Backbone as CSV, one residue per row, in Angstrom:
resi,resn,N_x,N_y,N_z,CA_x,CA_y,CA_z,C_x,C_y,C_z
1,MET,7.367,8.250,-18.676,6.980,7.924,-17.296,6.246,6.733,-16.937
2,ARG,5.426,6.502,-17.845,4.546,5.234,-17.956,5.379,4.004,-17.862
3,LEU,6.362,4.020,-18.883,7.209,2.893,-19.080,8.218,2.715,-17.923
4,LEU,8.562,3.849,-17.390,9.482,3.726,-16.149,8.800,3.142,-14.937
5,PHE,7.568,3.509,-14.683,6.644,2.922,-13.708,6.468,1.377,-13.876
6,ASN,6.037,1.112,-15.266,5.915,-0.305,-15.453,7.159,-1.087,-15.158
7,LEU,8.282,-0.634,-15.587,9.634,-1.186,-15.360,9.915,-1.464,-13.760
8,ALA,9.508,-0.361,-13.129,9.645,-0.446,-11.511,8.754,-1.495,-10.959
9,GLU,7.570,-1.606,-11.511,6.715,-2.667,-11.107,7.174,-4.053,-11.309
10,LYS,7.818,-4.350,-12.547,8.412,-5.392,-12.825,9.588,-5.776,-11.928
11,GLU,10.358,-4.934,-11.363,11.456,-4.922,-10.511,10.882,-5.362,-9.121
12,ARG,9.869,-4.764,-8.775,9.260,-5.047,-7.413,8.726,-6.593,-7.438
13,ARG,8.040,-6.937,-8.643,7.609,-8.382,-8.662,8.826,-9.280,-8.545
14,ARG,9.858,-9.071,-9.108,11.093,-9.935,-9.224,11.681,-9.911,-7.736
15,LEU,11.722,-8.720,-7.073,12.221,-8.706,-5.702,11.271,-9.434,-4.658
16,ALA,9.947,-9.128,-4.821,9.077,-10.052,-3.985,9.149,-11.481,-4.301
17,SER,9.312,-11.891,-5.399,9.558,-13.400,-5.564,10.781,-13.907,-5.108
18,ASP,11.845,-13.234,-5.158,13.147,-13.516,-4.767,13.150,-13.741,-3.112
19,LEU,12.434,-12.773,-2.522,12.367,-12.557,-1.113,11.585,-13.897,-0.547
20,HIS,10.526,-14.110,-1.333,9.557,-15.175,-0.823,10.199,-16.602,-1.002
21,ASP,10.849,-16.780,-2.129,11.556,-18.059,-2.521,12.857,-18.333,-1.748
22,SER,13.522,-17.356,-1.409,14.781,-17.567,-0.649,14.725,-17.123,0.666
23,ALA,14.876,-15.994,1.156,14.952,-15.460,2.418,13.784,-15.997,3.238
24,LEU,12.564,-15.870,2.872,11.340,-16.315,3.728,11.390,-17.770,3.946
25,GLN,11.644,-18.566,2.969,11.793,-19.957,3.118,12.890,-20.419,4.018
26,GLN,14.184,-19.707,3.998,15.325,-20.196,4.852,14.825,-19.745,6.284
27,GLN,14.259,-18.567,6.627,13.845,-18.222,7.889,12.788,-19.359,8.445
28,LEU,11.866,-19.790,7.645,10.884,-20.781,8.045,11.762,-21.927,8.497
29,LEU,12.714,-22.472,7.573,13.532,-23.608,7.884,14.247,-23.665,9.137
30,TRP,14.873,-22.500,9.366,15.584,-22.317,10.773,14.673,-22.262,11.904
31,TYR,13.409,-21.885,11.617,12.595,-21.852,12.808,12.160,-23.083,13.031
32,ARG,11.886,-23.999,12.131,11.614,-25.352,12.425,12.480,-26.274,12.985
33,ASN,13.781,-25.970,12.513,14.932,-26.651,13.216,14.922,-26.219,14.769
34,LEU,14.882,-24.981,14.977,14.888,-24.584,16.570,13.812,-25.231,17.267
35,GLU,12.577,-25.356,16.423,11.498,-26.118,17.414,11.957,-27.457,17.715
36,ILE,12.415,-28.123,16.811,12.862,-29.585,16.898,13.851,-29.755,17.997
37,ILE,14.741,-28.925,18.059,15.996,-28.866,19.119,15.357,-28.570,20.359
38,SER,14.566,-27.578,20.364,13.958,-27.137,21.753,13.229,-28.132,22.599
39,VAL,12.566,-29.169,21.961,11.847,-30.152,22.607,12.750,-31.249,23.196
40,ASP,13.943,-31.272,22.884,14.839,-32.369,23.212,15.027,-32.211,24.790
41,GLU,14.825,-33.400,25.415,14.728,-33.391,26.923,16.168,-33.195,27.477
42,ARG,17.129,-33.426,26.735,18.560,-33.454,27.406,18.954,-32.051,27.333
43,ILE,18.345,-31.100,26.623,18.803,-29.619,26.682,18.481,-29.025,28.128
44,PRO,19.372,-28.146,28.615,18.993,-27.479,29.988,17.952,-26.573,29.697
45,VAL,17.327,-26.248,30.873,16.047,-25.209,30.959,16.590,-23.926,30.330
46,ASP,17.621,-23.368,30.917,18.047,-22.093,30.485,18.467,-22.005,28.940
47,LEU,18.865,-22.970,28.448,19.143,-23.124,27.018,17.821,-23.091,26.137
48,LYS,16.937,-23.876,26.759,15.572,-23.999,26.086,15.109,-22.544,26.029
49,LYS,15.134,-21.741,27.027,14.558,-20.377,26.952,15.430,-19.424,25.959
50,GLN,16.614,-19.698,25.775,17.282,-18.973,24.899,16.735,-19.284,23.321
51,LEU,16.734,-20.622,23.271,16.121,-21.076,21.914,14.753,-20.649,21.668
52,LYS,14.012,-20.712,22.699,12.590,-19.971,22.347,12.685,-18.613,21.948
53,ASN,13.656,-17.807,22.716,13.700,-16.405,22.329,14.147,-16.285,20.758
54,MET,15.049,-17.156,20.460,15.636,-17.106,19.088,14.475,-17.338,18.209
55,ALA,13.642,-18.367,18.501,12.584,-18.716,17.506,11.669,-17.627,17.328
56,GLU,11.308,-16.932,18.488,10.545,-15.808,18.389,10.905,-14.665,17.503
57,GLY,12.188,-14.450,17.590,12.981,-13.508,16.950,12.925,-13.785,15.382
58,LEU,12.930,-14.999,15.003,12.865,-15.532,13.647,11.501,-15.416,13.095
59,LEU,10.369,-15.665,13.945,9.049,-15.263,13.522,8.758,-13.956,13.172
60,ASP,9.423,-12.970,14.159,9.234,-11.627,13.792,9.889,-11.163,12.424
61,VAL,11.000,-11.687,12.276,11.727,-11.376,10.932,10.922,-11.913,9.736
62,THR,10.397,-13.195,9.919,9.628,-13.854,8.944,8.261,-13.014,8.617
63,HIS,7.816,-12.400,9.698,6.542,-11.612,9.454,7.059,-10.339,8.647
64,GLN,8.169,-9.809,9.020,8.562,-8.585,8.321,8.833,-8.847,6.999
65,ILE,9.369,-9.998,6.634,9.773,-10.170,5.300,8.409,-10.408,4.371
66,ARG,7.426,-11.053,5.058,6.179,-11.359,4.566,5.410,-10.175,4.134
67,GLU,5.412,-9.108,5.219,4.877,-7.891,5.006,5.421,-7.023,3.835
68,THR,6.815,-7.289,3.756,7.520,-6.505,2.571,7.136,-7.085,1.370
69,CYS,7.028,-8.469,1.231,6.597,-9.037,-0.084,5.289,-8.585,-0.412
70,ASN,4.170,-8.542,0.633,2.910,-8.041,0.285,2.721,-6.639,-0.278
71,GLU,3.783,-5.717,0.358,3.848,-4.338,-0.036,4.369,-4.201,-1.427
72,LEU,5.415,-5.248,-1.812,6.003,-5.174,-3.174,5.185,-5.693,-4.156
73,LEU,4.349,-6.726,-3.741,3.430,-7.374,-4.653,2.166,-7.703,-3.924
74,PRO,1.144,-6.641,-3.885,-0.041,-6.989,-3.058,-0.809,-8.322,-3.456
75,PRO,-0.940,-9.173,-2.458,-1.736,-10.376,-2.808,-3.144,-10.289,-3.306
76,LEU,-3.535,-11.009,-4.341,-4.967,-11.115,-4.886,-5.261,-9.616,-5.383
77,LEU,-4.397,-8.884,-5.802,-4.714,-7.563,-6.526,-5.470,-7.593,-7.787
78,LYS,-5.125,-8.609,-8.529,-5.883,-8.810,-9.863,-7.155,-9.383,-9.592
79,GLU,-7.150,-10.358,-8.700,-8.365,-11.196,-8.408,-9.494,-10.374,-7.705
80,SER,-9.078,-9.669,-6.615,-10.031,-9.037,-5.802,-10.585,-7.695,-6.313
81,GLY,-9.855,-6.934,-7.039,-10.182,-5.479,-7.661,-9.856,-4.551,-6.659
82,ILE,-9.917,-3.325,-7.146,-9.364,-2.197,-6.289,-10.130,-1.960,-4.966
83,VAL,-11.487,-2.119,-4.950,-12.088,-1.827,-3.828,-11.846,-2.755,-2.608
84,GLU,-11.850,-4.165,-2.795,-11.347,-5.064,-1.846,-9.830,-4.900,-1.457
85,ALA,-9.006,-4.632,-2.391,-7.545,-4.370,-2.175,-7.367,-3.309,-1.241
86,LEU,-7.941,-2.268,-1.466,-7.896,-1.110,-0.680,-8.379,-1.376,0.836
87,LYS,-9.615,-2.065,0.921,-10.032,-2.227,2.092,-9.107,-3.160,3.046
88,ASN,-8.460,-4.122,2.425,-7.348,-5.008,3.045,-6.188,-4.098,3.453
89,LEU,-5.795,-3.119,2.557,-4.724,-2.360,2.731,-5.040,-1.418,4.151
90,PHE,-6.219,-0.711,4.043,-6.623,0.074,5.052,-6.702,-0.743,6.487
91,ALA,-7.094,-1.959,6.499,-7.098,-2.716,7.712,-5.755,-2.977,8.235
92,ASN,-4.821,-3.401,7.369,-3.488,-3.532,7.929,-2.843,-2.194,8.236
93,ALA,-3.067,-1.179,7.597,-2.405,-0.027,7.841,-2.870,0.682,9.210
94,GLN,-4.203,0.326,9.610,-4.690,0.907,10.895,-4.143,0.177,12.033
95,LEU,-3.715,-1.215,11.699,-3.118,-1.935,12.891,-1.726,-1.362,13.216
96,ARG,-1.074,-0.755,12.295,0.406,-0.416,12.496,0.432,1.136,12.797
97,ASN,-0.670,1.894,12.537,-0.441,3.303,12.675,-1.502,3.866,13.671
98,ASP,-1.312,5.230,14.053,-2.360,5.835,14.936,-3.280,6.626,14.206
99,TYR,-3.873,6.188,13.045,-4.980,6.780,12.487,-6.117,5.941,11.946
100,ILE,-7.318,6.440,11.730,-8.306,5.729,11.269,-8.626,6.165,9.784
101,VAL,-9.056,5.192,8.956,-9.407,5.473,7.588,-10.992,5.314,7.459
102,ASN,-11.445,6.250,6.863,-12.909,6.092,6.368,-12.989,6.004,4.887
103,PHE,-13.475,5.044,4.447,-13.409,4.573,2.892,-14.885,4.588,2.410
104,ASN,-15.091,5.305,1.349,-16.480,5.202,0.763,-16.153,5.017,-0.676
105,ALA,-16.592,3.802,-1.202,-16.524,3.323,-2.509,-18.010,2.722,-3.035
106,ARG,-19.094,3.379,-2.345,-20.360,2.894,-2.675,-20.976,3.247,-4.218
107,ASP,-20.163,4.353,-4.616,-20.775,4.750,-5.928,-19.747,4.280,-6.995
108,PHE,-19.027,3.425,-6.706,-17.910,2.926,-7.617,-18.446,1.576,-8.383
109,SER,-18.502,1.524,-9.705,-19.047,0.305,-10.242,-18.109,0.028,-11.454
110,ILE,-16.967,0.335,-11.597,-16.216,0.146,-12.867,-15.135,-0.929,-12.567
111,ASN,-15.151,-1.902,-13.512,-14.060,-2.922,-13.599,-12.781,-2.552,-14.142
112,LEU,-11.757,-2.076,-13.398,-10.599,-1.526,-13.797,-9.600,-2.514,-14.558
113,ASP,-8.828,-2.287,-15.531,-7.767,-3.115,-15.960,-6.607,-2.965,-14.719
114,TYR,-5.785,-3.989,-14.850,-4.687,-4.147,-13.762,-3.957,-2.914,-13.601
115,GLU,-3.578,-2.305,-14.911,-2.743,-1.147,-14.762,-3.312,-0.008,-13.864
116,HIS,-4.556,0.325,-14.124,-5.283,1.384,-13.220,-5.408,0.964,-11.907
117,VAL,-5.750,-0.430,-11.682,-5.822,-0.910,-10.321,-4.489,-0.722,-9.652
118,LEU,-3.368,-0.933,-10.308,-1.999,-0.845,-9.607,-1.710,0.581,-9.355
119,VAL,-2.037,1.450,-10.356,-1.696,2.857,-10.051,-2.393,3.536,-8.966
120,LEU,-3.800,3.110,-8.799,-4.562,3.646,-7.669,-3.994,3.199,-6.342
121,TYR,-3.711,1.783,-6.461,-3.184,1.124,-5.130,-1.868,1.792,-4.621
122,ARG,-0.928,2.048,-5.614,0.365,2.599,-5.163,0.106,4.035,-4.789
123,ILE,-0.688,4.789,-5.293,-1.110,6.142,-4.921,-1.533,6.033,-3.440
124,VAL,-2.381,5.293,-3.133,-2.956,5.199,-1.870,-1.816,4.699,-0.877
125,GLN,-0.931,3.897,-1.322,0.172,3.486,-0.416,1.012,4.685,-0.032
126,GLU,1.273,5.483,-1.057,2.158,6.835,-0.814,1.504,7.731,0.035
127,LEU,0.066,7.889,-0.026,-0.524,8.828,0.821,-0.549,8.301,2.283
128,LEU,-0.839,7.078,2.405,-0.871,6.490,3.747,0.545,6.432,4.426
129,THR,1.612,6.415,3.543,2.905,6.529,4.211,3.162,7.884,4.646
130,ASN,2.848,8.811,3.855,2.860,10.273,4.166,2.019,10.556,5.412
131,ALA,1.006,10.023,5.432,0.211,10.486,6.727,0.833,9.766,8.004
132,ALA,1.424,8.653,7.781,2.291,8.080,9.010,3.481,8.718,9.412
133,LYS,4.304,9.174,8.324,5.678,9.710,8.515,5.583,11.301,8.656
134,HIS,4.727,11.975,7.945,4.813,13.428,7.951,3.579,14.150,8.433
135,SER,2.378,13.728,8.086,1.376,14.617,8.344,0.796,14.598,9.742
136,LYS,1.156,13.449,10.557,0.586,13.275,11.815,-0.907,13.292,11.944
137,ALA,-1.497,12.821,10.910,-2.911,12.703,10.865,-3.560,11.537,11.703
138,THR,-4.800,11.929,12.174,-5.416,10.907,13.100,-6.612,10.251,12.361
139,GLU,-7.135,11.134,11.327,-8.231,10.623,10.599,-7.993,10.962,9.116
140,ILE,-8.381,9.824,8.238,-8.226,9.954,6.786,-9.540,9.627,6.163
141,ASN,-9.955,10.433,5.264,-11.118,10.166,4.536,-10.774,9.912,2.958
142,ILE,-11.202,8.680,2.468,-10.855,8.493,1.087,-12.273,8.095,0.329
143,THR,-12.424,8.676,-0.668,-13.608,8.406,-1.636,-13.039,7.908,-3.032
144,LEU,-13.862,6.889,-3.527,-13.595,6.389,-4.816,-14.887,6.324,-5.553
145,ALA,-15.079,6.936,-6.705,-16.414,7.030,-7.395,-16.071,7.090,-8.957
146,ASP,-17.062,6.978,-9.624,-16.911,7.026,-11.075,-18.192,7.607,-11.822
147,SER,-17.928,8.257,-12.920,-19.129,8.948,-13.710,-19.027,8.200,-15.179
148,ASN,-19.613,8.703,-16.015,-19.591,7.995,-17.318,-18.231,7.919,-18.054
149,ASP,-17.528,8.904,-17.687,-16.269,8.959,-18.457,-14.883,9.092,-17.634
150,SER,-15.090,8.939,-16.169,-13.908,9.120,-15.487,-13.955,8.448,-14.066
151,ILE,-12.765,8.251,-13.571,-12.722,7.770,-12.123,-12.337,8.842,-11.304
152,ASN,-13.029,9.172,-10.101,-12.768,10.352,-9.319,-12.372,9.801,-7.931
153,PHE,-11.231,10.127,-7.604,-10.584,9.740,-6.330,-10.281,10.872,-5.427
154,ASN,-10.593,10.797,-4.115,-10.317,11.943,-3.286,-9.774,11.494,-1.968
155,TYR,-8.737,12.112,-1.654,-8.195,11.849,-0.335,-8.168,13.117,0.608
156,ARG,-8.357,12.965,1.944,-8.458,14.142,2.804,-7.990,13.665,4.147
157,ASP,-7.021,14.361,4.731,-6.565,14.033,6.270,-6.631,15.312,7.085
158,ASN,-6.626,15.020,8.354,-6.599,16.084,9.287,-5.136,16.569,9.911
159,GLY,-4.240,16.197,9.116,-2.919,16.487,9.637,-2.317,17.788,9.635
160,ILE,-1.119,18.022,9.707,-0.508,19.241,9.980,-0.507,20.170,8.720
161,GLY,-0.838,19.713,7.448,-0.963,20.392,6.297,0.512,20.928,5.882
162,MET,0.439,21.706,4.774,1.753,22.210,4.368,1.483,23.568,3.487
163,ASP,2.500,24.196,3.342,2.417,25.464,2.619,2.669,25.131,1.050
164,LEU,1.559,25.550,0.147,1.722,25.091,-1.254,2.461,26.257,-2.124
165,GLN,3.071,27.211,-1.582,3.750,28.093,-2.349,4.833,27.538,-3.131
166,ASN,5.546,26.494,-2.451,6.611,25.974,-3.164,6.215,24.381,-3.092
167,LEU,5.126,24.130,-3.977,4.635,22.867,-4.003,5.507,21.772,-4.338
168,GLN,6.228,21.792,-5.551,6.931,20.793,-6.054,8.036,20.234,-5.143
169,SER,8.850,21.158,-4.526,9.932,20.892,-3.575,9.369,20.295,-2.371
170,TYR,8.241,20.639,-1.918,7.665,20.168,-0.784,7.032,18.708,-0.987
171,LEU,6.623,18.498,-2.161,6.172,17.127,-2.522,7.325,16.181,-2.775
172,ASN,8.462,16.681,-3.245,9.651,15.771,-3.280,10.221,15.452,-1.903
173,HIS,9.981,16.414,-1.126,10.524,16.308,0.340,9.785,15.084,1.116
174,ILE,8.423,15.035,0.924,7.696,14.170,1.704,7.195,12.811,0.766
175,GLY,7.812,12.922,-0.292,7.674,11.514,-1.056,6.325,11.538,-1.874
176,LEU,5.719,12.575,-2.191,4.393,12.350,-2.924,4.509,12.856,-4.333
177,SER,5.636,13.117,-4.881,5.894,13.660,-6.209,5.562,12.508,-7.242
178,GLY,5.658,11.278,-6.894,5.279,10.156,-7.780,3.754,10.205,-8.047
179,ILE,3.011,10.569,-7.278,1.575,10.631,-7.531,1.149,11.212,-8.657
180,LYS,1.515,12.480,-8.828,1.197,13.261,-9.993,1.685,12.575,-11.299
181,GLU,2.820,12.145,-11.295,3.572,11.498,-12.354,2.745,10.180,-12.791
182,ARG,2.510,9.384,-11.842,1.781,8.172,-12.012,0.350,8.478,-12.711
183,VAL,-0.291,9.518,-12.286,-1.608,9.983,-12.916,-1.334,10.532,-14.273
184,SER,-0.435,11.368,-14.494,-0.175,11.997,-15.848,0.122,10.794,-16.707
185,GLY,0.727,9.702,-16.363,1.162,8.605,-17.192,-0.225,7.827,-17.764
186,LEU,-1.378,8.139,-16.982,-2.587,7.485,-17.637,-3.531,8.719,-18.213
187,GLU,-2.867,9.884,-18.406,-3.585,10.971,-18.988,-4.610,11.456,-17.988
188,GLY,-4.371,11.395,-16.791,-5.237,12.061,-15.726,-4.615,13.286,-15.161
189,LYS,-5.303,13.792,-14.252,-4.954,15.087,-13.564,-5.069,14.985,-12.089
190,THR,-4.309,15.648,-11.335,-4.084,15.623,-10.024,-4.180,17.038,-9.351
191,TRP,-4.796,17.226,-8.243,-4.856,18.503,-7.613,-4.519,18.301,-6.022
192,PHE,-3.682,19.322,-5.524,-3.315,19.172,-4.143,-3.933,20.427,-3.503
193,TYR,-4.554,20.294,-2.220,-5.053,21.369,-1.641,-4.557,21.286,-0.198
194,SER,-4.000,22.321,0.425,-3.511,22.378,1.719,-3.186,23.710,2.322
195,SER,-3.135,23.891,3.478,-2.317,24.960,4.084,-1.857,24.622,5.563
196,LEU,-1.054,25.189,6.192,-0.432,24.967,7.521,-1.609,24.798,8.490
197,GLY,-1.603,23.605,9.233,-2.639,23.253,10.073,-3.868,22.783,9.673
198,LYS,-4.178,22.804,8.382,-5.333,22.480,7.731,-5.450,21.183,7.050
199,GLY,-4.387,20.299,7.223,-4.428,18.828,6.555,-4.138,19.043,5.053
200,LEU,-4.255,17.815,4.459,-4.040,17.750,3.119,-5.121,17.043,2.336
201,GLU,-5.456,17.545,1.231,-6.424,16.968,0.361,-5.818,16.780,-1.049
202,VAL,-6.177,15.515,-1.646,-5.708,15.176,-2.930,-6.838,14.749,-3.765
203,SER,-7.172,15.348,-4.862,-8.093,14.918,-5.729,-7.596,14.486,-7.189
204,ILE,-8.098,13.260,-7.657,-7.464,12.757,-8.849,-8.524,12.444,-9.781
205,TRP,-8.368,12.692,-11.104,-9.227,12.326,-12.063,-8.586,11.513,-13.114
206,LEU,-9.164,10.513,-13.375,-8.631,9.531,-14.487,-9.675,9.295,-15.578
207,PRO,-9.270,9.239,-16.776,-10.216,9.027,-17.946,-10.441,7.417,-17.908
208,VAL,-11.539,7.058,-18.487,-11.952,5.677,-18.448,-11.672,4.916,-19.672
209,ASP,-10.655,5.380,-20.402,-10.184,4.775,-21.600,-10.016,3.216,-21.226
210,MET,-10.333,2.308,-22.125,-9.917,0.922,-22.069,-10.530,0.333,-20.744
211,ILE,-11.572,0.951,-20.136,-12.138,0.505,-18.991,-13.621,0.250,-19.198
212,THR,-14.131,-0.801,-18.705,-15.732,-1.036,-19.054,-16.338,-0.958,-17.770
213,ASN,-17.717,-0.633,-17.724,-18.491,-0.618,-16.710,-19.044,-2.130,-16.211
214,VAL,-18.843,-2.349,-14.885,-19.364,-3.675,-14.451,-20.681,-4.069,-14.742
215,ASN,-21.576,-3.098,-14.744,-22.994,-3.233,-15.057,-23.045,-3.811,-16.590
216,GLU,-22.364,-3.078,-17.435,-22.327,-3.443,-18.808,-21.974,-4.802,-19.096
217,GLN,-21.080,-5.309,-18.385,-20.615,-6.755,-18.446,-21.495,-7.695,-17.866
218,GLY,-22.497,-7.294,-17.154,-23.443,-8.267,-16.612,-22.753,-8.908,-15.408
219,VAL,-21.743,-8.317,-14.645,-21.066,-9.099,-13.672,-21.849,-8.653,-12.242
């Protein structure tokens, strides 16, 4: 599973690069061409309005492509680290959805390798997607902390919850099945807690193998 997820991430990087270098650049080129044409004084006013509407439509599509590229390959994920990357993710998610995210990472002081950063980031993406599409949550609380030998992640929302009697089929239905598999790939553990009308809670434990403490590095 770890290998499969790594292959999937490689494919995401390839697709993000293709979108950025082809579709996005073509959209920007057509937008600039429309801008040049629309300032021509010989063009009737009604046609200028149509060109302006077309340019605005191209800008919307350009924005959507850029957002897709950012989701496929989050910018500055390696450079900024997991805490700053998640803060940026939450800020953008709250602009598009009807929930607020309370994030607590005050007790987190570990410098993660890129694989662990990416796994945690993808997990949070899946949880936020579920909150928007299925749980109908209005408030989300996320905590990221560490101890001497582990990373501890906790997610809790106030959504509609679910019946855990048939957990696996339900997780497959709402798209959360990949979370447990991603965590297992890093030899971690995942717990789901929920009941109808009581929201969803997800707790994750990850060992700190190959991860060093920031303070020990003197950073």
